[in-house]
C-alpha positions as CSV (number, residue, x, y, z in Angstrom):
1,M,143.5,132.0,183.2
2,D,145.7,129.1,182.3
3,A,145.2,127.1,179.0
4,E,142.8,124.6,180.4
5,Q,140.6,127.4,181.9
6,Q,140.6,129.3,178.6
7,V,139.6,126.2,176.6
8,R,136.7,125.7,179.1
9,A,135.7,129.3,178.6
10,Y,135.6,128.8,174.8
11,H,133.6,125.6,175.2
12,A,131.1,127.4,177.4
13,L,130.9,130.3,174.9
14,S,130.3,128.0,171.9
15,K,127.4,126.2,173.5
16,H,123.8,126.4,172.1
17,A,120.8,126.8,174.3
18,P,117.1,127.0,173.5
19,N,117.1,130.8,174.3
20,A,120.7,131.7,173.3
21,Y,122.6,130.2,170.4
22,A,126.4,130.5,170.3
23,P,127.7,133.8,168.9
24,G,127.4,133.6,165.1
25,P,126.9,135.8,162.0
26,G,123.1,135.8,162.5
27,H,122.5,135.5,158.7
28,L,124.2,134.0,155.7
29,D,126.0,136.6,153.6
30,W,126.0,134.9,150.3
31,A,128.3,137.6,148.8
32,T,131.1,136.4,151.1
33,Q,130.5,132.7,150.9
34,P,134.0,131.0,150.7
35,A,135.0,129.4,147.5
36,P,134.7,125.6,147.8
37,F,138.3,124.8,146.8
38,R,141.8,126.0,147.9
39,R,144.1,126.3,144.9
40,Y,147.6,127.6,144.4
41,A,147.9,129.6,141.2
42,G,151.1,129.1,139.3
43,S,152.0,125.8,140.9
44,R,152.7,122.8,138.6
45,L,149.7,120.4,138.4
46,L,150.6,116.7,138.7
47,E,147.7,114.7,137.4
48,L,146.7,111.5,139.3
49,W,145.8,108.8,136.9
50,Q,142.7,107.1,138.3
51,R,142.3,103.4,137.7
52,P,138.8,102.1,137.5
53,L,136.8,101.8,140.7
54,E,137.1,98.2,142.0
55,E,134.5,96.1,143.9
56,T,137.1,94.8,146.3
57,P,137.9,94.4,149.1
58,A,135.1,92.9,151.2
59,Y,133.4,95.5,153.4
60,D,134.5,94.2,156.8
61,Q,138.1,93.4,156.0
62,P,140.0,96.8,156.4
63,F,138.5,97.7,159.7
64,A,140.5,95.0,161.4
65,G,143.8,96.4,160.0
66,P,145.8,96.9,156.8
67,T,145.4,94.1,154.3
68,D,148.4,92.0,153.4
69,P,150.6,92.4,151.4
70,P,150.8,96.2,151.2
71,V,150.5,97.8,147.7
72,P,153.7,99.5,146.6
73,L,153.7,103.3,146.7
74,S,153.3,104.7,143.3
75,R,151.4,107.4,141.4
76,A,148.5,105.0,140.9
77,S,148.3,103.8,144.5
78,L,148.5,107.4,145.8
79,A,145.7,108.4,143.4
80,Q,143.6,105.5,144.6
81,L,144.2,106.4,148.3
82,L,143.1,110.1,147.7
83,Y,140.2,109.0,145.5
84,D,138.8,106.8,148.2
85,S,139.2,109.3,151.0
86,L,139.3,113.0,150.2
87,A,138.1,113.3,146.5
88,L,134.8,114.4,145.1
89,S,132.0,111.8,145.1
90,A,129.5,113.6,142.9
91,W,128.2,116.9,141.6
92,K,124.7,118.0,142.5
93,E,122.6,120.6,140.7
94,A,119.2,122.3,141.4
95,G,117.7,125.6,140.4
96,G,120.7,126.6,138.4
97,N,123.1,126.0,141.3
98,R,125.8,123.4,141.2
99,W,127.9,122.1,144.0
100,A,130.2,119.2,144.7
101,L,130.0,116.4,147.3
102,R,133.0,114.7,148.7
103,V,133.9,111.3,150.1
104,N,134.8,112.9,153.4
105,P,131.7,114.6,154.9
106,S,131.7,118.1,156.3
107,S,129.4,120.4,158.4
108,G,127.2,122.3,156.0
109,N,129.3,120.8,153.1
110,L,131.8,123.7,153.7
111,H,134.9,121.5,153.9
112,P,137.6,123.3,156.0
113,T,140.0,120.3,155.7
114,E,142.9,120.5,153.3
115,A,145.6,117.9,152.6
116,Y,149.3,118.3,152.0
117,L,151.8,115.5,151.1
118,L,155.5,115.2,151.7
119,L,156.6,112.5,149.2
120,P,160.1,111.0,149.2
121,P,162.1,110.7,146.0
122,G,160.8,107.9,143.8
123,A,157.3,107.9,145.2
124,V,155.7,109.6,142.2
125,E,158.7,111.4,140.6
126,A,162.5,111.2,140.8
127,H,162.7,113.9,143.3
128,G,160.8,114.5,146.6
129,L,157.8,116.8,146.6
130,L,155.7,119.0,148.9
131,A,152.3,119.1,147.3
132,H,148.7,120.1,148.0
133,Y,145.8,117.9,147.0
134,A,143.3,119.6,144.8
135,P,140.1,117.5,145.0
136,D,138.3,119.4,142.3
137,A,140.9,118.3,139.8
138,H,141.9,115.1,141.5
139,A,145.5,116.3,141.1
140,L,148.5,117.4,143.2
141,E,149.6,121.0,143.1
142,V,153.4,120.9,143.5
143,R,154.5,123.6,146.0
144,A,158.1,122.6,146.1
145,E,160.5,120.1,144.6
146,L,162.9,119.0,147.3
147,P,166.6,119.5,146.6
148,A,168.4,116.2,146.3
149,P,170.1,116.4,149.7
150,L,166.8,117.2,151.4
151,G,165.0,114.5,149.5
152,Q,167.6,112.0,150.5
153,Q,167.2,113.1,154.2
154,L,163.4,112.6,153.9
155,A,163.8,109.2,152.3
156,A,166.3,108.1,155.0
157,A,164.0,109.3,157.8
158,L,160.9,107.5,156.6
159,P,160.3,103.7,156.7
160,A,160.3,102.3,153.2
161,G,157.2,102.5,151.1
162,G,155.4,105.3,152.7
163,F,155.0,109.1,152.9
164,L,153.8,111.9,155.2
165,L,150.3,113.5,154.9
166,G,149.4,116.8,156.7
167,L,145.9,117.8,157.4
168,A,145.0,121.4,157.9
169,S,141.9,123.5,158.5
170,I,140.6,126.8,157.1
171,P,138.4,128.0,160.0
172,W,136.8,130.8,157.9
173,R,135.0,128.1,155.8
174,E,132.9,127.2,158.9
175,A,132.9,130.5,160.7
176,W,131.2,132.1,157.7
177,K,128.1,130.2,158.7
178,Y,128.6,129.1,162.3
179,G,130.7,131.9,164.0
180,E,132.5,131.0,167.2
181,R,131.2,127.4,167.2
182,A,133.3,126.8,164.0
183,Y,136.3,125.4,165.8
184,R,134.3,122.5,167.0
185,Y,133.1,121.7,163.4
186,C,136.6,122.0,162.0
187,Q,137.8,119.4,164.4
188,H,135.1,116.8,164.0
189,D,135.4,117.3,160.2
190,L,139.0,116.5,160.7
191,G,138.0,113.3,162.6
192,H,135.9,112.3,159.6
193,A,138.8,112.9,157.3
194,L,141.1,110.8,159.6
195,A,138.7,107.9,159.3
196,C,138.3,108.2,155.6
197,V,142.1,108.2,155.1
198,S,142.6,105.3,157.5
199,I,140.1,103.1,155.8
200,A,141.3,103.9,152.3
201,A,144.9,103.2,153.4
202,A,144.0,99.9,155.0
203,I,142.5,98.8,151.8
204,Q,146.0,99.1,150.3
205,G,147.8,97.5,153.2
206,W,149.0,100.7,154.7
207,Q,148.7,102.0,158.3
208,V,147.9,105.6,159.3
209,R,149.6,106.9,162.4
210,L,149.9,110.3,164.0
211,L,153.5,111.6,164.3
212,R,153.8,112.6,167.9
213,G,157.4,113.8,167.8
214,V,156.8,117.1,166.0
215,A,155.2,120.0,167.9
216,E,152.0,121.1,166.1
217,A,153.2,124.7,166.0
218,R,156.0,123.7,163.6
219,L,153.7,122.0,161.1
220,D,152.5,125.3,159.5
221,G,156.2,125.8,158.5
222,L,156.6,122.3,157.2
223,L,153.4,122.5,155.0
224,G,154.1,126.1,153.8
225,L,151.1,127.6,155.6
226,D,153.1,130.3,157.5
227,R,154.1,132.2,154.4
228,D,152.6,135.5,153.1
229,G,149.7,135.5,150.7
230,F,147.0,133.8,152.7
231,H,143.9,136.0,152.9
232,E,142.1,133.6,155.1
233,A,144.1,131.8,157.8
234,E,144.9,128.1,157.4
235,H,146.4,126.0,160.2
236,S,147.9,122.6,160.2
237,D,146.2,120.1,162.6
238,C,148.3,116.9,162.4
239,L,151.0,115.1,160.5
240,L,150.4,111.5,159.6
241,W,152.7,108.6,158.5
242,I,151.0,106.5,155.8
243,G,152.6,103.3,154.6
244,P,153.3,99.7,155.3
245,P,153.1,98.9,159.1
246,A,156.3,100.2,160.6
247,E,157.9,101.0,163.9
248,E,157.5,104.5,165.4
249,F,160.1,106.9,164.1
250,S,161.2,110.6,164.5
251,L,162.1,113.3,162.0
252,P,165.6,114.8,162.4
253,E,165.9,118.4,163.3
254,T,168.0,119.1,160.1
255,L,165.1,117.7,158.0
256,L,162.5,119.8,159.8
257,R,164.5,123.0,159.3
258,G,165.2,122.2,155.7
259,L,161.5,121.6,154.9
260,A,160.5,124.8,156.7
261,A,163.0,126.8,154.6
262,L,161.8,125.5,151.2
263,E,161.2,128.0,148.4
264,L,157.5,127.5,147.5
265,S,155.7,128.0,144.2
266,G,152.0,129.0,143.8
267,A,149.9,131.7,145.3
268,P,146.9,130.7,147.5
269,N,143.6,131.8,146.1
270,R,141.4,134.3,148.0
271,L,138.3,132.4,149.2
272,S,136.0,135.4,150.0
273,R,135.8,139.1,149.0
274,Q,135.5,139.9,152.7
275,Y,136.9,138.1,155.7
276,R,135.7,138.4,159.3
277,E,137.8,137.5,162.3
278,W,136.2,135.6,165.1
279,P,138.7,136.2,167.9
280,E,137.8,133.2,170.1
281,L,138.5,130.8,167.1
282,A,142.1,132.0,166.8
283,R,142.6,132.0,170.6
284,V,141.3,128.4,171.1
285,H,143.3,127.2,168.2
286,G,146.5,128.6,169.7
287,L,145.8,127.1,173.0
288,C,145.1,123.6,171.7
289,R,148.2,123.0,169.5
290,A,149.8,119.8,170.6
291,P,153.4,119.9,171.9
292,V,156.0,117.2,171.2
293,L,154.4,114.1,172.7
294,P,156.1,111.0,174.0
295,A,156.3,108.0,171.8
296,L,153.6,105.4,172.4
297,G,155.0,102.5,170.3
298,W,152.9,101.6,167.3
299,Q,151.0,98.4,167.9
300,A,150.0,95.9,165.3
301,P,146.2,95.9,165.1
302,L,144.4,93.0,166.9
303,G,140.9,93.7,165.7
304,Y,137.8,91.5,165.3
305,S,138.1,89.5,162.1
306,G,134.5,88.4,161.8
307,N,132.4,89.0,158.7
308,D,129.2,90.9,159.4
309,N,128.6,91.8,155.8
310,P,129.6,88.8,153.6
311,G,129.8,89.5,149.9
312,L,129.5,93.3,150.3
313,P,132.2,95.4,148.6
314,L,133.5,98.4,150.4
315,R,134.6,100.9,147.8
316,P,131.2,101.6,146.2
317,I,129.9,102.4,149.7
318,L,132.8,104.9,150.3
319,H,131.8,106.8,147.2
320,R,128.0,106.8,147.4
321,R,127.8,107.9,151.1
322,R,125.5,110.9,151.4
323,S,124.2,113.0,154.3
324,A,120.4,112.7,154.6
325,Q,118.4,115.9,154.9
326,A,115.1,114.2,156.0
327,F,113.9,110.7,157.1
328,D,110.5,109.1,156.4
329,G,109.6,108.8,160.1
330,C,108.3,105.3,159.9
331,S,111.1,102.8,158.8
332,G,112.7,100.6,161.4
333,I,115.5,98.1,161.7
334,L,116.1,94.9,163.6
335,A,118.0,94.9,166.9
336,E,120.7,92.7,165.5
337,L,121.6,95.3,162.9
338,L,121.9,98.0,165.6
339,F,124.1,95.6,167.6
340,A,126.4,95.2,164.5
341,W,126.7,98.9,164.1
342,L,127.6,99.4,167.8
343,R,130.1,96.5,167.7
344,R,131.9,98.4,164.8
345,L,132.3,101.4,167.1
346,L,134.3,99.6,169.7
347,P,138.0,100.4,169.4
348,A,139.0,96.8,170.0
349,H,136.7,95.7,167.2
350,S,137.9,98.4,164.7
351,P,141.5,99.5,165.2
352,V,140.9,101.1,161.8
353,P,140.3,104.1,162.3
354,F,140.6,104.3,166.0
355,A,144.3,103.5,166.3
356,V,145.5,106.6,164.4
357,T,146.3,108.8,167.4
358,G,147.2,106.0,169.9
359,E,145.1,107.7,172.6
360,K,142.7,105.6,174.7
361,P,139.0,106.1,173.9
362,Q,137.3,109.0,175.6
363,V,133.8,109.0,174.0
364,D,130.7,107.0,175.1
365,L,127.3,107.1,173.4
366,L,123.9,108.0,174.6
367,L,121.3,106.3,172.3
368,F,117.8,107.4,171.6
369,V,116.2,104.2,170.3
370,H,113.1,105.0,168.3
371,R,112.3,102.1,165.8
372,V,114.3,99.0,166.6
373,Q,112.4,95.8,166.5
374,G,113.6,93.6,169.4
375,L,114.7,96.5,171.5
376,E,112.3,98.7,173.6
377,P,112.2,102.4,172.7
378,G,114.1,104.5,175.2
379,L,117.5,105.7,176.3
380,Y,120.6,103.4,176.2
381,W,124.3,103.9,176.9
382,L,127.2,102.3,175.1
383,A,130.2,102.3,177.3
384,R,132.8,102.4,174.5
385,G,135.7,103.4,176.8
386,D,135.9,100.9,179.7
387,G,132.7,98.9,179.2
388,Q,131.6,99.6,182.8
389,P,128.0,100.6,183.7
390,Q,127.0,103.8,185.5
391,P,130.1,106.0,185.0
392,D,130.8,108.5,187.7
393,G,128.7,111.7,187.4
394,L,125.6,110.3,185.7
395,R,122.2,110.3,187.4
396,G,121.7,107.4,189.8
397,D,118.1,106.4,189.1
398,F,118.7,105.0,185.6
399,T,118.2,101.2,185.5
400,W,121.6,100.4,183.9
401,Q,120.2,97.1,182.7
402,R,122.6,95.2,180.4
403,V,120.8,94.3,177.2
404,H,123.4,92.3,175.3
405,A,125.7,89.5,176.3
406,E,128.8,90.9,174.5
407,L,128.3,94.6,173.9
408,P,128.6,97.0,176.9
409,L,125.1,98.3,176.1
410,Y,122.8,99.3,179.0
411,R,119.2,100.4,179.1
412,L,118.7,103.6,181.1
413,L,115.0,104.4,180.6
414,E,112.1,102.9,178.6
415,G,109.7,105.2,176.7
416,D,109.2,107.2,173.6
417,A,112.3,109.4,173.2
418,R,111.5,110.8,169.8
419,G,110.4,114.3,170.9
420,L,113.3,114.5,173.4
421,A,115.8,113.6,170.6
422,G,114.4,116.2,168.3
423,F,114.2,119.0,170.9
424,L,117.8,118.3,172.1
425,S,119.0,118.5,168.5
426,C,117.9,122.2,168.1
427,G,114.4,121.1,167.3
428,Q,115.4,119.2,164.2
429,D,112.9,116.5,163.1
430,I,115.6,114.4,161.5
431,A,116.7,113.4,165.0
432,S,113.3,111.9,165.9
433,D,112.3,110.6,162.4
434,G,115.0,108.0,162.1
435,C,115.5,104.6,163.6
436,V,118.0,105.7,166.2
437,A,119.8,108.9,167.3
438,L,123.0,109.2,169.2
439,A,124.7,111.8,171.4
440,M,128.5,111.4,171.8
441,L,129.6,112.3,175.3
442,A,133.3,112.7,176.1
443,R,135.3,112.4,179.4
444,F,135.9,116.1,179.3
445,D,137.7,116.7,182.6
446,Q,139.8,113.6,182.2
447,A,141.0,114.7,178.8
448,L,141.8,118.3,179.6
449,A,143.7,117.2,182.7
450,E,146.3,115.8,180.3
451,G,146.5,119.1,178.3
452,A,144.5,121.5,176.3
453,W,145.8,119.7,173.1
454,Q,143.4,116.9,174.0
455,Y,140.4,119.1,173.4
456,P,140.4,118.9,169.5
457,Q,141.2,115.2,169.7
458,L,137.9,114.5,171.5
459,Y,136.2,115.9,168.4
460,W,138.5,113.8,166.2
461,E,137.2,110.7,168.0
462,C,133.6,111.8,167.5
463,G,134.2,112.4,163.8
464,Q,135.7,108.9,163.5
465,I,132.6,107.4,165.2
466,G,130.4,109.4,162.8
467,Q,132.2,108.2,159.8
468,L,131.7,104.6,160.7
469,L,128.1,105.2,161.3
470,Y,127.7,106.8,157.9
471,L,129.3,103.7,156.3
472,E,127.3,101.2,158.4
473,A,124.0,103.0,157.5
474,E,124.9,103.0,153.8
475,A,125.8,99.3,153.9
476,A,122.4,98.6,155.3
477,G,120.6,100.6,152.6
478,L,119.9,103.4,155.0
479,S,121.4,106.9,155.5
480,G,122.9,108.9,158.3
481,T,123.7,112.5,159.1
482,G,125.8,114.3,161.6
483,I,124.2,116.9,163.8
484,G,126.4,119.7,165.1
485,C,123.6,121.8,166.4
486,F,122.3,120.6,169.7
487,F,121.5,122.1,173.1
488,D,124.6,121.2,175.1
489,D,123.6,121.7,178.6
490,Q,120.1,120.4,178.1
491,V,121.7,117.1,177.2
492,H,123.7,117.3,180.4
493,E,120.6,118.1,182.4
494,L,118.9,115.0,181.0
495,L,121.7,113.0,182.5
496,E,121.8,115.1,185.7
497,L,125.4,115.9,185.2
498,A,126.4,118.2,188.1
499,D,129.8,119.0,186.7
500,S,131.8,119.0,183.5
501,R,133.3,115.5,183.7
502,W,131.1,114.6,180.7
503,Q,130.3,116.9,177.8
504,S,128.2,116.2,174.7
505,L,130.3,117.0,171.5
506,Y,128.4,115.6,168.5
507,H,125.1,114.1,167.6
508,F,124.2,111.6,164.8
509,T,121.0,110.0,163.5
510,I,120.2,107.1,161.1
511,G,117.1,106.3,159.2
512,R,115.6,105.9,155.7
513,A,116.2,109.1,153.8
514,V,113.6,111.1,151.8
515,W,115.6,112.6,148.9
516,D,114.8,115.8,147.2
517,E,113.7,114.8,143.6
518,R,114.5,118.3,142.3
519,L,118.2,117.5,142.6
520,S,120.1,116.0,139.7
521,S,123.4,114.2,140.1
522,A,126.5,113.9,137.8
523,P,129.8,111.9,138.1
524,A,132.6,113.5,140.2
525,Y,135.2,113.2,137.5
526,P,133.7,112.4,134.1
527,D,136.9,113.1,132.2
528,L,139.4,111.1,134.3
529,R,141.6,108.9,132.2
530,V,142.5,105.3,132.8
531,P,146.3,104.9,133.3
532,P,148.4,102.9,130.9
533,R,148.9,99.3,131.9
534,S,152.5,99.9,133.1
535,D,151.3,102.5,135.7
536,V,148.6,100.2,137.3
């Protein structure tokens, strides 16, 4: 089989059905639960001074593009970026157990996503650095100090005022619980992280763009993930430019070779006492690594500049976002609020975060409307990609009635869809007890025709959509939650999909949360110090 056929085989293998879930461990072996944080013993720890959490900017502002003027890159601004995107948001405790929550959400709170930074000389120290971000300490673990010639090459290759961020995944974190389906979860978790980083960067006037000129297979070497000592495999997923808006650029071969040959400090910790291989995870990962891709030309954002949430500060919402575990089953919303949420999900409206990869949108939304005053209960379709009704391949007896003058939102069927939403989401009541639930359907055949590397990027787009839904729900005083467990082909049967041109990749639901009062909460970093005035 060629790469595309093998990716299709993995996708079929990792589907859930009412009578046959995807291959998994069958039970949770708590003795082998992965440690929640990757750390590098023996590496130098570079503390990130954290300035006080600010109420600015206004909630709507960063989604239209980076604010102006950009903040200078410094230890303080880097600390703020990481604090607003990949840091801890709180500690929870119940029954003697304590665990951390993070700004970037994750399936099962397992957090496979890791971050590595390539910093030019003068960014935070006199010399350039390769560092790993440790969210439990809100600090950088220095894996290598770049020799002066290499640091100068890096500085010369990068536009002024920015740096490189690599995101990687540890599949075992998800496979421990979810087995062969874990690759899916790693990738939409990465999409959530991309959205978090993009929004946090835009607050500081920085853009985030995927570097397409480096083959993904080389990134492990650049980030130090191909060295001995890793008990559990960790793989790079993407390399990002973060900094003031700039023209697209490439990294010279001599720089890439020099970075891959760095002598590294620190030994990666062992996450589990035992490690189980899931062969299809490694296979699909190898198949989907992106090659060197042609330059697209980074475009300045032209997003909607309206103000849907006047007076609402963004940063507190980033940090108080939580995944709901249950909804009250009775609260509703007004249709205008739902329309505002959907407008936020259109790439033309919100270039942040959707402009990161430069790829055209591939994901549309099937909505299960339950409790929305001013909109009849039933099934709806948001045509995010091209705005056109009745895409090829969907059943022909839907009404396809447009229900909004500006949004490409179409009513398919009227009726109570609560039971249907719950059933399709593996029987989970949370999908039926909210105001609205969504299924994210991707143009599967169209994407894979461009290359197997497009498969994970479909999940990235779904994760970005999910992150905006989390924030929109929180801004409205509600809560959301991502749903990775759903019956894939039963969703397709509902739409009478006769082939694979559309595939459901991620579900989501929003409502009024019922919180477990047995849980107590504590600040994420009670001991963080305020930087001296000269470092602000």
